[in-house]
N, CA, C and O atoms as a DFTB+ gen file, in Angstrom:
528 C
 N C O
     1  1      -0.516     -70.706       4.908
     2  2      -1.751     -70.104       5.290
     3  2      -2.156     -69.140       4.196
     4  3      -1.371     -68.264       3.832
     5  1      -3.311     -69.270       3.684
     6  2      -3.761     -68.434       2.598
     7  2      -5.002     -67.639       3.102
     8  3      -5.970     -68.174       3.641
     9  1      -4.866     -66.264       2.862
    10  2      -5.949     -65.407       3.249
    11  2      -6.763     -65.063       2.058
    12  3      -6.244     -64.790       0.976
    13  1      -8.007     -65.077       2.257
    14  2      -8.920     -64.745       1.158
    15  2      -9.572     -63.393       1.497
    16  3     -10.453     -63.301       2.352
    17  1      -9.105     -62.354       0.796
    18  2      -9.670     -61.020       1.025
    19  2     -10.707     -60.771      -0.055
    20  3     -10.407     -60.721      -1.248
    21  1     -11.886     -60.624       0.393
    22  2     -12.954     -60.246      -0.518
    23  2     -13.543     -58.915      -0.002
    24  3     -13.896     -58.771       1.168
    25  1     -13.623     -57.995      -0.902
    26  2     -14.165     -56.710      -0.533
    27  2     -15.672     -56.726      -0.672
    28  3     -16.227     -57.082      -1.712
    29  1     -16.291     -56.339       0.377
    30  2     -17.735     -56.278       0.356
    31  2     -18.183     -54.894      -0.153
    32  3     -17.474     -53.907       0.044
    33  1     -19.309     -54.821      -0.779
    34  2     -19.746     -53.565      -1.358
    35  2     -19.840     -52.433      -0.336
    36  3     -19.530     -51.291      -0.676
    37  1     -20.241     -52.697       0.860
    38  2     -20.337     -51.654       1.894
    39  2     -18.978     -51.101       2.216
    40  3     -18.837     -49.896       2.420
    41  1     -17.956     -51.959       2.269
    42  2     -16.584     -51.534       2.596
    43  2     -16.029     -50.641       1.475
    44  3     -15.377     -49.633       1.749
    45  1     -16.283     -51.004       0.244
    46  2     -15.830     -50.228      -0.931
    47  2     -16.546     -48.872      -0.900
    48  3     -15.916     -47.855      -1.192
    49  1     -17.812     -48.820      -0.564
    50  2     -18.539     -47.542      -0.511
    51  2     -17.979     -46.662       0.619
    52  3     -17.834     -45.454       0.432
    53  1     -17.673     -47.225       1.752
    54  2     -17.102     -46.503       2.882
    55  2     -15.765     -45.884       2.489
    56  3     -15.538     -44.702       2.749
    57  1     -14.868     -46.665       1.862
    58  2     -13.584     -46.169       1.499
    59  2     -13.743     -45.067       0.431
    60  3     -13.025     -44.068       0.481
    61  1     -14.653     -45.228      -0.514
    62  2     -14.881     -44.217      -1.569
    63  2     -15.363     -42.916      -0.931
    64  3     -14.902     -41.837      -1.306
    65  1     -16.279     -43.004       0.020
    66  2     -16.797     -41.787       0.693
    67  2     -15.656     -41.106       1.462
    68  3     -15.549     -39.881       1.412
    69  1     -14.825     -41.837       2.152
    70  2     -13.709     -41.263       2.873
    71  2     -12.713     -40.566       1.950
    72  3     -12.250     -39.468       2.258
    73  1     -12.382     -41.186       0.836
    74  2     -11.463     -40.590      -0.115
    75  2     -12.051     -39.315      -0.712
    76  3     -11.365     -38.298      -0.811
    77  1     -13.325     -39.370      -1.110
    78  2     -13.993     -38.164      -1.671
    79  2     -14.100     -37.066      -0.636
    80  3     -13.959     -35.887      -0.961
    81  1     -14.349     -37.448       0.622
    82  2     -14.403     -36.438       1.709
    83  2     -13.073     -35.767       1.923
    84  3     -13.012     -34.552       2.113
    85  1     -11.988     -36.551       1.894
    86  2     -10.660     -35.966       2.058
    87  2     -10.333     -35.015       0.944
    88  3      -9.803     -33.931       1.187
    89  1     -10.640     -35.402      -0.286
    90  2     -10.417     -34.522      -1.443
    91  2     -11.209     -33.238      -1.333
    92  3     -10.685     -32.149      -1.569
    93  1     -12.489     -33.373      -0.970
    94  2     -13.357     -32.218      -0.797
    95  2     -12.848     -31.267       0.288
    96  3     -12.861     -30.046       0.133
    97  1     -12.390     -31.881       1.411
    98  2     -11.889     -31.078       2.500
    99  2     -10.593     -30.343       2.075
   100  3     -10.403     -29.176       2.420
   101  1      -9.721     -31.018       1.338
   102  2      -8.495     -30.389       0.859
   103  2      -8.825     -29.211      -0.060
   104  3      -8.208     -28.153       0.061
   105  1      -9.765     -29.369      -0.956
   106  2     -10.151     -28.269      -1.859
   107  2     -10.733     -27.138      -1.057
   108  3     -10.440     -25.976      -1.339
   109  1     -11.559     -27.437      -0.055
   110  2     -12.162     -26.347       0.775
   111  2     -11.087     -25.549       1.535
   112  3     -11.131     -24.320       1.585
   113  1     -10.128     -26.269       2.120
   114  2      -9.065     -25.595       2.862
   115  2      -8.250     -24.706       1.911
   116  3      -7.907     -23.575       2.258
   117  1      -7.945     -25.213       0.725
   118  2      -7.198     -24.430      -0.283
   119  2      -7.949     -23.141      -0.633
   120  3      -7.354     -22.065      -0.693
   121  1      -9.227     -23.257      -0.855
   122  2     -10.042     -22.083      -1.247
   123  2     -10.061     -21.078      -0.112
   124  3      -9.951     -19.879      -0.365
   125  1     -10.195     -21.512       1.105
   126  2     -10.218     -20.572       2.255
   127  2      -8.883     -19.882       2.385
   128  3      -8.842     -18.662       2.549
   129  1      -7.773     -20.628       2.316
   130  2      -6.449     -20.010       2.454
   131  2      -6.150     -19.051       1.299
   132  3      -5.567     -17.987       1.505
   133  1      -6.549     -19.429       0.097
   134  2      -6.366     -18.550      -1.057
   135  2      -7.164     -17.234      -0.870
   136  3      -6.678     -16.152      -1.199
   137  1      -8.366     -17.351      -0.349
   138  2      -9.200     -16.157      -0.084
   139  2      -8.591     -15.262       0.949
   140  3      -8.626     -14.039       0.812
   141  1      -8.028     -15.847       1.989
   142  2      -7.375     -15.039       3.022
   143  2      -6.156     -14.289       2.482
   144  3      -5.951     -13.114       2.786
   145  1      -5.362     -14.979       1.687
   146  2      -4.176     -14.346       1.091
   147  2      -4.582     -13.222       0.144
   148  3      -3.954     -12.164       0.104
   149  1      -5.642     -13.473      -0.612
   150  2      -6.119     -12.454      -1.541
   151  2      -6.637     -11.215      -0.804
   152  3      -6.416     -10.085      -1.238
   153  1      -7.341     -11.451       0.335
   154  2      -7.820     -10.311       1.132
   155  2      -6.683      -9.504       1.680
   156  3      -6.727      -8.274       1.678
   157  1      -5.633     -10.201       2.164
   158  2      -4.486      -9.521       2.757
   159  2      -3.799      -8.673       1.663
   160  3      -3.410      -7.534       1.920
   161  1      -3.653      -9.222       0.461
   162  2      -3.004      -8.466      -0.629
   163  2      -3.870      -7.242      -1.008
   164  3      -3.344      -6.158      -1.259
   165  1      -5.165      -7.428      -1.043
   166  2      -6.085      -6.350      -1.372
   167  2      -5.981      -5.224      -0.341
   168  3      -5.992      -4.050      -0.712
   169  1      -5.882      -5.558       0.926
   170  2      -5.738      -4.540       1.972
   171  2      -4.413      -3.811       1.802
   172  3      -4.375      -2.586       1.918
   173  1      -3.353      -4.509       1.538
   174  2      -2.026      -3.854       1.321
   175  2      -2.084      -2.889       0.163
   176  3      -1.587      -1.768       0.269
   177  1      -2.685      -3.302      -0.953
   178  2      -2.812      -2.457      -2.096
   179  2      -3.639      -1.202      -1.807
   180  3      -3.311      -0.106      -2.262
   181  1      -4.690      -1.383      -1.060
   182  2      -5.566      -0.270      -0.692
   183  2      -4.789       0.761       0.185
   184  3      -4.847       1.970      -0.038
   185  1      -4.053       0.208       1.202
   186  2      -3.289       1.088       2.058
   187  2      -2.184       1.815       1.313
   188  3      -1.876       2.967       1.619
   189  1      -1.584       1.141       0.330
   190  2      -0.547       1.756      -0.458
   191  2      -1.132       2.894      -1.303
   192  3      -0.524       3.957      -1.430
   193  1      -2.283       2.667      -1.860
   194  2      -2.944       3.736      -2.633
   195  2      -3.339       4.879      -1.783
   196  3      -3.231       6.027      -2.212
   197  1      -3.805       4.617      -0.562
   198  2      -4.143       5.692       0.384
   199  2      -2.917       6.490       0.768
   200  3      -2.984       7.713       0.885
   201  1      -1.772       5.800       0.971
   202  2      -0.534       6.475       1.344
   203  2      -0.063       7.346       0.188
   204  3       0.422       8.454       0.414
   205  1      -0.196       6.867      -1.047
   206  2       0.197       7.634      -2.239
   207  2      -0.684       8.905      -2.354
   208  3      -0.179       9.990      -2.646
   209  1      -1.976       8.756      -2.124
   210  2      -2.889       9.901      -2.199
   211  2      -2.565      10.914      -1.102
   212  3      -2.590      12.124      -1.327
   213  1      -2.265      10.401       0.074
   214  2      -1.875      11.259       1.195
   215  2      -0.586      12.006       0.895
   216  3      -0.475      13.192       1.206
   217  1       0.386      11.336       0.297
   218  2       1.652      11.985      -0.056
   219  2       1.409      13.092      -1.060
   220  3       2.002      14.165      -0.952
   221  1       0.548      12.850      -2.032
   222  2       0.222      13.882      -3.015
   223  2      -0.479      15.066      -2.363
   224  3      -0.173      16.215      -2.680
   225  1      -1.420      14.800      -1.450
   226  2      -2.106      15.898      -0.743
   227  2      -1.093      16.690       0.095
   228  3      -1.159      17.918       0.148
   229  1      -0.185      16.010       0.730
   230  2       0.837      16.691       1.553
   231  2       1.728      17.545       0.678
   232  3       2.068      18.662       1.065
   233  1       2.119      17.054      -0.495
   234  2       2.922      17.825      -1.411
   235  2       2.183      19.075      -1.895
   236  3       2.772      20.149      -2.022
   237  1       0.893      18.917      -2.161
   238  2       0.044      20.043      -2.579
   239  2      -0.014      21.075      -1.432
   240  3       0.010      22.282      -1.675
   241  1      -0.090      20.589      -0.198
   242  2      -0.116      21.498       0.958
   243  2       1.199      22.258       1.040
   244  3       1.197      23.443       1.371
   245  1       2.325      21.607       0.746
   246  2       3.609      22.283       0.778
   247  2       3.658      23.343      -0.290
   248  3       4.149      24.444      -0.037
   249  1       3.173      23.055      -1.456
   250  2       3.170      24.050      -2.559
   251  2       2.279      25.219      -2.173
   252  3       2.608      26.367      -2.470
   253  1       1.158      24.949      -1.517
   254  2       0.247      26.033      -1.072
   255  2       0.966      26.886      -0.035
   256  3       0.844      28.111      -0.053
   257  1       1.712      26.257       0.865
   258  2       2.446      26.981       1.886
   259  2       3.484      27.941       1.219
   260  3       3.652      29.092       1.624
   261  1       4.152      27.407       0.197
   262  2       5.140      28.222      -0.540
   263  2       4.466      29.385      -1.261
   264  3       5.006      30.489      -1.325
   265  1       3.244      29.112      -1.817
   266  2       2.509      30.135      -2.512
   267  2       2.113      31.262      -1.567
   268  3       2.171      32.436      -1.932
   269  1       1.712      30.902      -0.355
   270  2       1.311      31.898       0.645
   271  2       2.495      32.646       1.209
   272  3       2.419      33.854       1.432
   273  1       3.603      31.936       1.444
   274  2       4.777      32.551       2.020
   275  2       6.002      32.086       1.222
   276  3       6.546      31.012       1.477
   277  1       6.419      32.892       0.273
   278  2       7.493      32.485      -0.668
   279  2       8.790      32.162       0.057
   280  3       9.581      31.361      -0.442
   281  1       9.027      32.748       1.196
   282  2      10.312      32.502       1.914
   283  2      10.197      31.304       2.848
   284  3      11.137      31.042       3.598
   285  1       9.106      30.575       2.838
   286  2       8.918      29.439       3.738
   287  2       9.959      28.375       3.551
   288  3      10.228      27.949       2.428
   289  1      10.561      27.933       4.664
   290  2      11.385      26.724       4.702
   291  2      11.063      26.069       6.053
   292  3      10.687      26.759       7.000
   293  1      11.207      24.782       6.140
   294  2      10.945      24.101       7.383
   295  2      10.184      22.815       7.186
   296  3      10.052      22.325       6.065
   297  1       9.672      22.255       8.300
   298  2       8.985      20.979       8.279
   299  2       7.591      21.177       8.845
   300  3       7.418      21.913       9.816
   301  1       6.612      20.543       8.262
   302  2       5.248      20.572       8.737
   303  2       4.692      19.190       8.772
   304  3       4.901      18.418       7.836
   305  1       3.971      18.839       9.849
   306  2       3.313      17.551      10.041
   307  2       1.819      17.735       9.835
   308  3       1.232      18.727      10.266
   309  1       1.214      16.754       9.162
   310  2      -0.250      16.774       8.888
   311  2      -0.848      15.420       9.213
   312  3      -0.200      14.391       9.021
   313  1      -2.095      15.412       9.711
   314  2      -2.841      14.182       9.887
   315  2      -4.076      14.304       9.007
   316  3      -4.893      15.204       9.203
   317  1      -4.214      13.428       8.062
   318  2      -5.358      13.449       7.152
   319  2      -5.930      12.041       7.066
   320  3      -5.199      11.088       6.798
   321  1      -7.214      11.909       7.289
   322  2      -7.860      10.566       7.196
   323  2      -7.232       9.602       8.165
   324  3      -7.117       9.908       9.352
   325  1      -6.822       8.443       7.693
   326  2      -6.241       7.396       8.537
   327  2      -4.739       7.415       8.551
   328  3      -4.129       6.446       9.004
   329  1      -4.099       8.488       8.068
   330  2      -2.651       8.502       7.983
   331  2      -2.089       9.825       8.421
   332  3      -2.809      10.769       8.749
   333  1      -0.758       9.861       8.414
   334  2      -0.032      11.053       8.743
   335  2       1.006      11.328       7.669
   336  3       1.445      10.406       6.982
   337  1       1.399      12.575       7.518
   338  2       2.475      12.901       6.593
   339  2       3.211      14.095       7.112
   340  3       2.713      14.867       7.931
   341  1       4.427      14.225       6.604
   342  2       5.161      15.421       6.899
   343  2       5.977      15.816       5.642
   344  3       6.377      14.976       4.837
   345  1       6.196      17.129       5.525
   346  2       6.994      17.592       4.408
   347  2       8.055      18.564       4.900
   348  3       7.882      19.258       5.902
   349  1       9.153      18.591       4.164
   350  2      10.251      19.497       4.478
   351  2      10.555      20.334       3.219
   352  3      10.752      19.797       2.129
   353  1      10.583      21.607       3.399
   354  2      10.878      22.524       2.305
   355  2      12.269      23.103       2.553
   356  3      12.520      23.691       3.605
   357  1      13.160      22.939       1.600
   358  2      14.517      23.494       1.717
   359  2      14.768      24.501       0.595
   360  3      14.444      24.231      -0.561
   361  1      15.336      25.644       0.922
   362  2      15.685      26.672      -0.041
   363  2      17.085      26.366      -0.571
   364  3      18.043      26.344       0.202
   365  1      17.217      26.132      -1.873
   366  2      18.510      25.827      -2.422
   367  2      19.074      26.990      -3.201
   368  3      20.013      26.830      -3.981
   369  1      18.503      28.162      -2.992
   370  2      18.988      29.375      -3.616
   371  2      18.038      29.987      -4.607
   372  3      17.444      29.276      -5.419
   373  1      17.880      31.301      -4.559
   374  2      16.928      31.978      -5.437
   375  2      15.512      31.489      -5.162
   376  3      15.087      31.416      -4.009
   377  1      14.804      31.164      -6.194
   378  2      13.413      30.668      -6.089
   379  2      13.348      29.150      -6.136
   380  3      12.259      28.591      -6.264
   381  1      14.479      28.473      -6.038
   382  2      14.520      27.018      -6.137
   383  2      14.267      26.423      -4.757
   384  3      14.886      26.820      -3.770
   385  1      13.371      25.487      -4.708
   386  2      13.056      24.766      -3.443
   387  2      13.046      23.291      -3.700
   388  3      12.700      22.849      -4.795
   389  1      13.423      22.516      -2.703
   390  2      13.287      21.083      -2.735
   391  2      12.304      20.686      -1.643
   392  3      12.467      21.061      -0.482
   393  1      11.296      19.934      -2.020
   394  2      10.293      19.468      -1.079
   395  2      10.350      17.945      -0.981
   396  3      10.248      17.240      -1.985
   397  1      10.515      17.448       0.254
   398  2      10.530      16.027       0.507
   399  2       9.290      15.701       1.348
   400  3       9.030      16.328       2.374
   401  1       8.536      14.701       0.881
   402  2       7.276      14.340       1.538
   403  2       7.332      12.905       1.926
   404  3       7.795      12.074       1.144
   405  1       6.861      12.566       3.147
   406  2       6.720      11.230       3.623
   407  2       5.334      11.033       4.179
   408  3       4.922      11.771       5.074
   409  1       4.591      10.049       3.670
   410  2       3.218       9.748       4.105
   411  2       3.138       8.311       4.603
   412  3       3.725       7.406       4.011
   413  1       2.421       8.111       5.676
   414  2       2.283       6.780       6.268
   415  2       0.822       6.455       6.541
   416  3       0.118       7.233       7.187
   417  1       0.372       5.323       6.057
   418  2      -0.994       4.808       6.342
   419  2      -0.842       3.340       6.801
   420  3      -0.439       2.465       6.036
   421  1      -1.178       3.118       8.068
   422  2      -1.113       1.751       8.643
   423  2       0.219       1.056       8.374
   424  3       0.241      -0.120       8.010
   425  1       1.288       1.747       8.543
   426  2       2.618       1.167       8.362
   427  2       3.144       1.170       6.916
   428  3       4.310       0.857       6.675
   429  1       2.290       1.521       5.978
   430  2       2.748       1.645       4.550
   431  2       3.254       3.034       4.337
   432  3       2.537       3.999       4.598
   433  1       4.485       3.169       3.864
   434  2       5.136       4.455       3.672
   435  2       5.344       4.749       2.201
   436  3       5.825       3.896       1.454
   437  1       4.985       5.948       1.783
   438  2       5.270       6.425       0.431
   439  2       5.956       7.758       0.537
   440  3       5.617       8.585       1.384
   441  1       6.950       7.966      -0.350
   442  2       7.764       9.218      -0.303
   443  2       7.758       9.879      -1.680
   444  3       7.787       9.218      -2.718
   445  1       7.717      11.207      -1.644
   446  2       7.815      11.994      -2.856
   447  2       8.924      13.023      -2.688
   448  3       9.247      13.464      -1.585
   449  1       9.497      13.387      -3.851
   450  2      10.498      14.482      -3.850
   451  2      10.131      15.407      -5.037
   452  3       9.956      14.972      -6.175
   453  1      10.026      16.699      -4.699
   454  2       9.647      17.713      -5.676
   455  2      10.761      18.734      -5.776
   456  3      11.411      19.048      -4.779
   457  1      10.986      19.254      -6.977
   458  2      11.924      20.373      -7.176
   459  2      11.110      21.525      -7.768
   460  3      10.522      21.404      -8.842
   461  1      11.092      22.620      -7.057
   462  2      10.413      23.833      -7.512
   463  2      11.462      24.781      -8.033
   464  3      12.412      25.101      -7.319
   465  1      11.312      25.246      -9.278
   466  2      12.304      26.072      -9.916
   467  2      11.897      27.525     -10.003
   468  3      12.747      28.390     -10.213
   469  1      10.615      27.815      -9.847
   470  2      10.144      29.185      -9.914
   471  2       8.923      29.339      -9.007
   472  3       8.077      28.448      -8.932
   473  1       8.845      30.469      -8.326
   474  2       7.726      30.731      -7.388
   475  2       6.825      31.834      -7.907
   476  3       5.600      31.717      -7.856
   477  1       7.433      32.917      -8.411
   478  2       6.662      34.073      -8.769
   479  2       6.731      34.239     -10.300
   480  3       7.832      34.146     -10.842
   481  1       5.681      34.467     -10.997
   482  2       4.314      34.634     -10.562
   483  2       3.591      33.292     -10.380
   484  3       2.558      33.237      -9.712
   485  1       4.127      32.205     -10.972
   486  2       3.500      30.887     -10.808
   487  2       4.527      29.902     -10.221
   488  3       5.729      30.032     -10.455
   489  1       4.046      28.949      -9.481
   490  2       4.928      27.895      -8.954
   491  2       5.118      26.892     -10.107
   492  3       4.156      26.371     -10.671
   493  1       6.408      26.643     -10.435
   494  2       6.744      25.738     -11.513
   495  2       7.627      24.615     -10.934
   496  3       8.659      24.882     -10.318
   497  1       7.211      23.377     -11.138
   498  2       8.028      22.298     -10.625
   499  2       8.743      21.650     -11.821
   500  3       8.142      21.467     -12.880
   501  1      10.005      21.311     -11.650
   502  2      10.749      20.618     -12.717
   503  2      10.792      19.135     -12.465
   504  3      11.144      18.374     -13.366
   505  1      10.443      18.690     -11.260
   506  2      10.476      17.273     -10.924
   507  2       9.448      16.992      -9.860
   508  3       9.281      17.759      -8.912
   509  1       8.753      15.871     -10.031
   510  2       7.753      15.402      -9.026
   511  2       7.813      13.887      -9.163
   512  3       7.222      13.320     -10.083
   513  1       8.529      13.225      -8.246
   514  2       8.661      11.768      -8.427
   515  2       8.643      11.074      -7.048
   516  3       8.960      11.644      -6.004
   517  1       8.248       9.803      -7.142
   518  2       8.246       8.963      -5.947
   519  2       9.657       8.464      -5.764
   520  3      10.332       8.083      -6.721
   521  1      10.094       8.473      -4.511
   522  2      11.472       7.988      -4.190
   523  2      11.364       6.841      -3.205
   524  3      10.396       6.749      -2.450
   525  1      12.370       5.956      -3.215
   526  2      12.326       4.805      -2.280
   527  2      12.571       5.231      -0.825
   528  3      12.566       4.390       0.074
């Protein structure tokens, strides 16, 4: 038994349209998913930058607290903008202080550690760094 398959022009056109449609749909889905991933990354970067800015503001607040009350030690909590932070000031002897800062914005946490070596007449820091 011999089958004679002849493709009619309408059938070829239909298959071509279906293949092109599938390729177009695949490209569209890829572009949408890529855009969503990019938006998510952009939001994370923005929140990280906000947390870093908040940590810096909190550290500046701690330095201001030390300027106002040189003998200050302890922990203070602050809420600024969309985040919260807290800092701890520890006296390590003389005019040396260690300040640890933790800032959180939407689950993103940034931490700073500062070492103050002199308070009077000016506050002098020997170290200001981000810590894990």
